[in-house]
C-alpha positions as CSV (number, residue, x, y, z in Angstrom):
1,X,32.1,-251.8,71.3
2,X,28.5,-252.9,70.6
3,X,27.1,-252.1,67.2
4,X,23.4,-252.2,66.8
5,X,21.4,-252.9,63.6
6,X,20.4,-249.3,63.4
7,X,24.1,-248.3,63.5
8,X,24.8,-250.6,60.6
9,X,21.9,-249.2,58.6
10,X,23.1,-245.7,59.2
11,X,26.5,-246.6,57.6
12,X,25.0,-247.9,54.4
13,X,25.2,-245.7,51.4
14,X,23.4,-245.6,48.0
15,X,26.5,-247.4,46.6
16,X,25.7,-250.4,48.9
17,X,22.1,-250.3,47.8
18,X,23.0,-250.5,44.1
19,X,25.5,-253.3,44.9
20,X,23.3,-255.4,47.0
21,X,19.7,-254.9,45.8
22,X,20.0,-257.5,43.0
23,X,19.4,-254.9,40.2
24,X,22.9,-253.7,39.6
25,X,24.2,-250.5,38.2
26,X,24.7,-252.1,34.8
27,X,21.0,-252.9,34.5
28,X,20.0,-249.5,35.7
29,X,22.4,-247.9,33.2
30,X,21.2,-250.1,30.3
31,X,17.5,-249.5,31.3
32,X,18.2,-245.7,31.3
33,X,19.7,-245.8,27.9
34,X,16.9,-247.9,26.5
35,X,14.2,-245.7,28.1
36,X,15.8,-242.6,26.8
37,X,15.9,-243.9,23.2
38,X,12.4,-245.3,23.4
39,X,10.9,-242.3,25.2
40,X,12.2,-239.8,22.8
41,X,11.5,-241.7,19.7
42,X,14.9,-240.8,18.4
43,X,17.5,-242.9,16.7
44,X,21.0,-243.5,18.1
45,X,22.4,-240.8,15.8
46,X,20.2,-238.1,17.3
47,X,21.8,-238.3,20.7
48,X,25.2,-237.3,22.0
49,X,27.2,-238.9,24.8
50,X,30.3,-237.3,26.3
51,X,32.2,-234.5,24.7
52,X,33.4,-231.2,26.1
53,X,31.1,-228.3,27.1
54,X,31.2,-225.6,24.4
55,X,32.4,-228.0,21.7
56,X,31.8,-227.7,18.8
57,X,33.0,-224.1,19.0
58,X,30.8,-223.1,16.0
59,X,28.3,-224.7,13.7
60,X,30.2,-227.2,11.7
61,X,28.9,-228.7,8.5
62,X,30.3,-232.2,9.1
63,X,29.1,-234.5,11.8
64,X,31.5,-237.3,11.1
65,X,34.6,-238.2,9.0
66,X,35.6,-241.1,6.8
67,X,39.4,-241.0,6.4
68,X,40.8,-243.2,3.6
69,X,44.5,-243.4,4.6
70,X,46.7,-244.8,1.8
71,X,49.7,-246.1,3.8
72,X,53.0,-246.3,2.0
73,X,52.7,-242.9,0.1
74,X,50.9,-243.0,-3.3
75,X,52.8,-241.4,-6.1
76,X,51.1,-238.1,-6.8
77,X,53.0,-238.0,-10.1
78,X,51.1,-241.1,-11.3
79,X,47.7,-240.0,-10.0
80,X,47.0,-236.3,-9.4
81,X,49.9,-234.0,-10.4
82,X,50.6,-234.2,-14.1
83,X,54.1,-233.0,-15.0
84,X,54.9,-233.1,-18.8
85,X,58.3,-231.5,-18.1
86,X,59.4,-234.7,-16.3
87,X,58.7,-236.7,-19.5
88,X,60.8,-234.2,-21.4
89,X,63.7,-234.6,-19.0
90,X,63.5,-238.3,-18.3
91,X,66.8,-239.9,-17.9
92,X,68.7,-236.7,-17.2
93,X,70.0,-235.6,-13.8
94,X,67.6,-233.2,-12.0
95,X,69.1,-229.7,-11.8
96,X,71.4,-229.3,-8.7
97,X,69.7,-226.1,-7.7
98,X,66.4,-228.0,-7.2
99,X,67.7,-230.6,-4.9
100,X,70.2,-228.6,-2.9
101,X,70.1,-229.5,0.8
102,X,67.6,-232.3,0.3
103,X,67.8,-235.8,2.0
104,X,66.4,-239.0,0.7
105,X,65.7,-242.4,2.2
106,X,67.4,-244.5,-0.5
107,X,68.4,-242.6,-3.7
108,X,71.3,-240.3,-4.4
109,X,70.5,-236.6,-5.0
110,X,71.9,-236.8,-8.5
111,X,69.4,-239.5,-9.6
112,X,67.9,-239.2,-13.0
113,X,64.4,-237.8,-13.7
114,X,61.6,-240.3,-14.2
115,X,58.6,-239.1,-16.2
116,X,55.0,-239.9,-15.3
117,X,54.0,-243.4,-16.3
118,X,50.4,-242.7,-17.2
119,X,48.3,-240.4,-19.3
120,X,46.2,-237.6,-17.7
121,X,42.9,-236.1,-18.8
122,X,40.4,-233.6,-17.5
123,X,37.1,-234.7,-16.1
124,X,33.7,-233.2,-15.2
125,X,32.6,-229.6,-15.4
126,X,35.4,-228.7,-13.0
127,X,38.0,-230.0,-15.4
128,X,39.8,-231.9,-12.7
129,X,42.9,-233.5,-14.1
130,X,43.4,-237.2,-13.2
131,X,45.5,-240.1,-14.3
132,X,44.0,-242.8,-16.5
133,X,44.5,-245.2,-13.5
134,X,41.5,-243.6,-11.8
135,X,38.6,-244.1,-14.2
136,X,36.0,-244.5,-11.4
137,X,37.1,-241.4,-9.5
138,X,36.9,-239.5,-12.7
139,X,33.1,-240.1,-12.7
140,X,32.8,-238.2,-9.4
141,X,35.4,-235.5,-10.2
142,X,32.9,-232.7,-9.5
143,X,32.3,-234.0,-6.0
144,X,36.0,-233.8,-4.8
145,X,38.4,-231.0,-4.1
146,X,42.1,-231.8,-4.8
147,X,44.9,-230.2,-2.8
148,X,48.2,-230.6,-4.8
149,X,50.5,-228.6,-2.5
150,X,50.6,-230.7,0.7
151,X,53.9,-231.1,2.5
152,X,55.2,-232.7,5.7
153,X,58.2,-232.6,8.0
154,X,59.1,-236.3,8.0
155,X,60.4,-238.6,5.2
156,X,60.3,-242.1,6.7
157,X,57.1,-244.1,6.8
158,X,56.5,-244.8,10.5
159,X,57.1,-241.3,11.8
160,X,55.4,-239.7,8.8
161,X,52.3,-241.9,9.2
162,X,52.2,-241.1,13.0
163,X,52.6,-237.4,12.1
164,X,49.6,-237.3,9.8
165,X,47.4,-239.3,12.2
166,X,48.5,-237.8,15.5
167,X,50.4,-234.6,14.7
168,X,53.6,-235.9,16.1
169,X,56.2,-238.3,14.7
170,X,56.8,-240.4,17.9
171,X,54.2,-242.8,19.4
172,X,52.3,-241.5,22.4
173,X,50.1,-238.7,21.2
174,X,46.3,-238.9,20.7
175,X,45.2,-239.6,17.2
176,X,42.7,-237.4,15.3
177,X,39.8,-239.8,15.9
178,X,40.7,-239.7,19.7
179,X,40.7,-236.0,19.7
180,X,37.2,-235.9,18.1
181,X,35.9,-238.5,20.5
182,X,37.2,-236.4,23.4
183,X,35.9,-233.1,22.1
184,X,32.6,-234.1,20.4
185,X,31.6,-237.3,22.1
186,X,29.6,-240.1,20.6
187,X,26.4,-240.0,18.5
188,X,25.8,-243.8,18.7
189,X,24.5,-245.7,21.7
190,X,25.8,-249.1,20.7
191,X,28.9,-248.5,18.6
192,X,32.3,-246.8,19.4
193,X,33.0,-243.2,18.5
194,X,36.1,-244.1,16.6
195,X,36.4,-247.3,14.4
196,X,39.5,-248.5,12.6
197,X,39.3,-250.7,9.4
198,X,42.4,-252.1,7.8
199,X,43.4,-253.8,4.5
200,X,46.4,-254.3,2.2
201,X,49.0,-255.5,4.8
202,X,50.9,-254.1,7.7
203,X,51.1,-250.5,8.7
204,X,54.5,-248.9,9.5
205,X,52.9,-246.5,12.1
206,X,51.2,-249.4,13.9
207,X,48.5,-249.0,16.6
208,X,50.0,-245.7,17.6
209,X,48.0,-244.2,14.7
210,X,44.7,-244.8,16.5
211,X,46.0,-244.5,20.1
212,X,44.4,-242.2,22.6
213,X,47.8,-241.2,23.8
214,X,47.6,-239.2,27.0
215,X,43.8,-238.8,26.6
216,X,41.6,-241.3,28.6
217,X,41.8,-244.6,26.9
218,X,38.1,-244.7,26.2
219,X,38.8,-242.4,23.3
220,X,41.2,-244.8,21.4
221,X,40.2,-246.3,18.1
222,X,38.5,-249.7,18.0
223,X,39.7,-252.0,15.2
224,X,37.0,-253.8,13.3
225,X,37.5,-256.7,10.9
226,X,36.1,-256.7,7.4
227,X,35.0,-260.3,7.5
228,X,33.0,-262.4,10.0
229,X,32.3,-260.8,13.4
230,X,33.6,-257.2,13.2
231,X,35.3,-257.7,16.6
232,X,36.8,-261.0,17.8
233,X,34.8,-262.8,20.5
234,X,31.8,-260.4,20.1
235,X,29.5,-263.5,20.2
236,X,28.9,-265.3,23.4
237,X,30.4,-268.8,23.8
238,X,28.1,-271.8,24.0
239,X,26.2,-272.1,27.2
240,X,26.3,-268.4,28.0
241,X,23.1,-266.5,27.2
242,X,22.5,-262.8,27.3
243,X,21.0,-262.8,30.7
244,X,23.9,-264.8,32.2
245,X,26.3,-262.4,30.7
246,X,24.4,-259.4,31.9
247,X,24.5,-260.7,35.5
248,X,28.2,-261.4,35.2
249,X,28.8,-257.9,33.9
250,X,26.8,-256.4,36.8
251,X,29.0,-258.2,39.3
252,X,32.2,-257.0,37.5
253,X,30.8,-253.5,37.4
254,X,30.0,-253.4,41.1
255,X,33.5,-254.5,41.9
256,X,35.0,-252.0,39.5
257,X,32.7,-249.2,41.0
258,X,34.0,-250.0,44.5
259,X,37.6,-249.6,43.3
260,X,36.7,-246.4,41.4
261,X,35.1,-244.9,44.4
262,X,38.2,-245.6,46.4
263,X,40.9,-244.6,43.9
264,X,39.0,-242.2,41.6
265,X,41.2,-243.6,38.7
266,X,39.7,-242.5,35.3
267,X,41.0,-245.7,33.7
268,X,38.7,-247.7,36.0
269,X,35.8,-245.6,34.7
270,X,37.0,-246.4,31.2
271,X,37.0,-250.1,32.0
272,X,33.4,-249.9,33.3
273,X,32.3,-248.0,30.1
274,X,34.1,-250.5,27.9
275,X,32.3,-253.5,29.4
276,X,28.9,-251.7,28.9
277,X,29.8,-250.7,25.3
278,X,30.9,-254.3,24.5
279,X,27.6,-255.6,25.8
280,X,25.5,-253.2,23.7
281,X,27.7,-253.9,20.6
282,X,26.8,-257.6,20.7
283,X,23.4,-256.8,19.3
284,X,24.6,-254.3,16.8
285,X,28.1,-255.4,15.6
286,X,27.1,-258.7,13.9
287,X,24.4,-256.9,11.9
288,X,27.0,-254.6,10.4
289,X,28.4,-257.5,8.4
290,X,25.0,-258.5,7.0
291,X,25.8,-257.3,3.5
292,X,22.9,-259.4,2.3
293,X,20.8,-256.4,3.3
294,X,22.4,-254.4,0.5
295,X,21.1,-254.5,-3.0
296,X,22.9,-256.4,-5.7
297,X,23.5,-253.1,-7.5
298,X,25.2,-251.6,-4.4
299,X,27.5,-254.6,-3.9
300,X,28.5,-254.5,-7.5
301,X,29.1,-250.8,-7.4
302,X,31.6,-251.2,-4.6
303,X,33.0,-254.5,-5.8
304,X,32.3,-255.8,-2.3
305,X,32.5,-259.6,-1.6
306,X,33.0,-261.0,1.9
307,X,34.4,-264.2,0.4
308,X,37.2,-262.5,-1.6
309,X,40.3,-261.3,0.2
310,X,41.1,-259.0,-2.8
311,X,37.8,-257.1,-2.0
312,X,38.9,-256.2,1.5
313,X,39.2,-252.5,0.8
314,X,35.8,-252.5,-1.0
315,X,34.2,-254.3,1.9
316,X,35.7,-251.7,4.3
317,X,34.4,-248.8,2.2
318,X,30.9,-250.3,2.3
319,X,31.3,-251.0,6.0
320,X,32.4,-247.4,6.5
321,X,29.1,-246.2,4.9
322,X,27.1,-248.5,7.2
323,X,29.0,-247.2,10.3
324,X,28.4,-243.6,9.2
325,X,24.7,-244.4,8.9
326,X,24.7,-245.6,12.5
327,X,26.3,-242.5,13.9
328,X,30.0,-243.4,14.3
329,X,31.9,-240.2,14.5
330,X,35.3,-241.1,13.0
331,X,35.9,-244.0,10.6
332,X,39.6,-244.6,9.7
333,X,40.0,-246.8,6.7
334,X,43.7,-247.8,6.3
335,X,44.9,-249.4,3.1
336,X,48.6,-250.4,2.9
337,X,50.6,-251.3,-0.2
338,X,51.5,-247.9,-1.8
339,X,55.3,-248.0,-1.1
340,X,56.7,-248.3,-4.7
341,X,60.4,-248.1,-4.5
342,X,60.5,-250.4,-7.6
343,X,58.1,-250.6,-10.6
344,X,56.0,-247.6,-9.6
345,X,53.9,-248.1,-12.8
346,X,52.9,-251.6,-11.9
347,X,52.4,-250.9,-8.2
348,X,50.2,-247.9,-8.7
349,X,48.1,-249.7,-11.4
350,X,47.6,-252.6,-9.1
351,X,46.6,-250.5,-6.1
352,X,44.2,-248.5,-8.1
353,X,42.5,-251.7,-9.3
354,X,42.0,-252.5,-5.6
355,X,40.8,-249.1,-4.4
356,X,39.5,-246.8,-7.2
357,X,36.1,-248.4,-7.8
358,X,35.1,-248.7,-4.1
359,X,36.4,-245.1,-3.4
360,X,34.2,-243.6,-6.1
361,X,31.3,-245.9,-5.1
362,X,31.5,-244.6,-1.5
363,X,31.2,-241.0,-2.6
364,X,28.3,-241.7,-5.0
365,X,26.5,-244.0,-2.4
366,X,26.9,-241.4,0.4
367,X,25.7,-238.6,-1.9
368,X,22.6,-240.6,-3.0
369,X,21.6,-241.3,0.6
370,X,22.1,-237.7,1.7
371,X,25.0,-238.7,4.0
372,X,27.6,-236.7,2.1
373,X,25.8,-233.5,3.3
374,X,27.1,-234.0,6.8
375,X,30.1,-236.4,6.3
376,X,33.6,-235.4,5.3
377,X,35.6,-238.0,3.2
378,X,39.4,-237.6,3.2
379,X,41.9,-239.4,1.0
380,X,45.7,-239.3,1.3
381,X,49.0,-240.8,2.4
382,X,51.9,-239.8,4.6
383,X,54.1,-238.1,1.9
384,X,54.7,-238.2,-1.9
385,X,57.2,-239.7,-4.3
386,X,60.3,-238.2,-5.9
387,X,60.4,-236.9,-9.5
388,X,63.7,-238.9,-9.7
389,X,63.9,-242.6,-10.3
390,X,65.0,-245.1,-7.7
391,X,67.1,-248.0,-9.0
392,X,69.4,-250.3,-7.1
393,X,70.8,-253.6,-8.4
394,X,71.8,-254.5,-4.8
395,X,68.2,-254.1,-3.6
396,X,66.6,-255.4,-6.8
397,X,64.9,-252.1,-7.5
398,X,64.3,-250.4,-10.8
399,X,61.9,-247.8,-12.2
400,X,60.6,-246.8,-8.7
401,X,60.3,-243.6,-6.7
402,X,61.7,-242.7,-3.3
403,X,60.1,-240.9,-0.4
404,X,59.2,-237.2,-1.0
405,X,57.9,-235.1,1.9
406,X,58.2,-231.8,0.0
407,X,55.1,-232.1,-2.0
408,X,52.1,-234.5,-2.4
409,X,48.4,-234.5,-3.1
410,X,45.3,-235.2,-1.0
411,X,41.6,-234.8,-1.7
412,X,38.4,-234.1,0.2
413,X,34.7,-234.7,-0.5
414,X,31.6,-233.8,1.3
415,X,30.5,-231.6,4.2
416,X,32.2,-228.3,4.7
417,X,34.2,-228.5,1.4
418,X,33.7,-226.6,-1.8
419,X,33.4,-229.4,-4.5
420,X,35.1,-229.4,-7.9
421,X,38.2,-227.3,-6.9
422,X,41.9,-227.8,-7.5
423,X,43.9,-226.0,-4.8
424,X,47.6,-225.4,-4.7
425,X,50.3,-226.2,-7.3
426,X,53.8,-227.5,-7.5
427,X,56.7,-226.4,-9.8
428,X,57.1,-227.9,-13.3
429,X,59.1,-230.9,-11.8
430,X,56.6,-231.6,-9.1
431,X,59.3,-231.0,-6.5
432,X,58.2,-228.0,-4.4
433,X,54.8,-226.3,-3.8
434,X,54.8,-222.9,-5.5
435,X,51.2,-221.9,-4.8
436,X,49.1,-222.2,-1.6
437,X,51.4,-224.7,0.3
438,X,49.5,-226.7,2.8
439,X,51.3,-228.3,5.8
440,X,49.9,-231.5,7.3
441,X,48.9,-229.4,10.4
442,X,46.9,-227.2,8.0
443,X,45.1,-230.3,6.7
444,X,44.3,-231.4,10.3
445,X,43.0,-227.9,11.1
446,X,40.8,-228.0,8.0
447,X,39.3,-231.3,9.0
448,X,38.6,-230.1,12.5
449,X,37.1,-226.9,11.1
450,X,34.5,-228.8,9.1
451,X,33.3,-230.3,12.4
452,X,33.0,-226.9,14.0
453,X,36.2,-227.1,16.0
454,X,38.8,-224.3,16.3
455,X,42.0,-226.4,16.3
456,X,43.7,-223.9,18.7
457,X,41.1,-224.4,21.3
458,X,40.8,-228.2,21.4
459,X,43.5,-228.9,24.0
460,X,44.4,-231.3,26.8
461,X,46.8,-230.7,29.7
462,X,49.4,-233.4,30.2
463,X,52.6,-233.2,32.1
464,X,52.0,-229.5,32.8
465,X,51.6,-228.6,29.1
466,X,48.6,-227.9,27.0
467,X,48.7,-230.1,23.9
468,X,46.7,-230.0,20.7
469,X,46.6,-232.1,17.5
470,X,48.1,-229.3,15.3
471,X,51.1,-228.5,17.5
472,X,52.2,-225.1,18.6
473,X,53.2,-223.6,15.3
474,X,51.0,-221.1,13.4
475,X,48.8,-223.2,11.2
476,X,45.4,-222.5,9.8
477,X,42.4,-224.2,8.0
478,X,42.6,-224.0,4.2
479,X,39.9,-221.3,3.9
480,X,39.8,-221.4,0.1
481,X,38.4,-224.9,0.0
482,X,35.9,-224.5,2.9
483,X,32.2,-224.0,2.0
């Protein structure tokens, strides 16, 4: 069979043109992004990439979330939920009627009562009652809303941490940040939708807490570091300039595009997008760590210092504010070290020294800059701690508290939340919620609501089923705290 030149030309497609013309899809895509930004005169935060049609479902007051996750389960009885009755009963067995049918990770159900280890006082016009371990948070008491009646289904760290972050106690489900990336898309051209920051040690829930699960992997969280380059290898090696890298990425993209056109595999599309995002991030990511751009007063307010490991959480809080300014949708700040099975007094005091100042500074700084008006800040762990003492000579433990899923505290600040409220209450022993109980799925529904999302309508079909962050049970946003 003879094939003429005209026959060959007729077989060529636009894909061949893009592949062979020497320009490359990558350059066209990059030029398009730059032209759009320059032509409109808008910042990266003003645009939106991706997301679902019709989402948000209504006008939400928040555009982004900073979630300060205190891994290990902070003791609400030493921080937010003052129980004088425990002091009165200290050393005595807790009443059998209270603990009937309860399970614990380490202690026996007849363990003695342990009173709160710190004094409490009321602060601000709202009269928010806080422990003396939180002197900085006390200064912004009127900017936060405390929920004292949170409860969860799980009482071991790994599944409970996964449950708060993904709505399920086993790895494999999408995290909250991934759901938001999928539903709302990205506001930033040159940074990921969902960024993860870590300090304080290892996390029981692991990377499953920021996984995309069955959603396309482009929605998973991107871990940043608090020192040096935010992402490893974000800088080019010696001998490779930006032009050489661009041409290399164009070649890789063209080969990935050929494969995508053949297989229509969404993960190939994710790979293409990831390369392009990485290229754009090279110009933005190193600038994030230029804390020298911040005033001395700001650095001192946070306690931030890139040279001090003890300032890791403070650095991450300041970095979270800088990411929020640049349009990142969901910023997850994990801080481990709150698991106090022994010496709960010393453990809580130490963790508050590491976190209280920077947490309060973040609220104050965001408010001063007008960012708190459209940013929701969330603070909380995976469950609470028991009113009973944990003590074990075999394990070397004394004066600690065990895992307590029945009741714990979380707080919110910023967009979509009425400030200066205390919502919900526990019984006189801090054991069970007795007023306005709030399940973890209610907390998740509340966060989504501030962003304009009906939690029952943000779904994804996988394995023949429609899944959502908040499960299939009947849960609702906490309307009493919504503005």
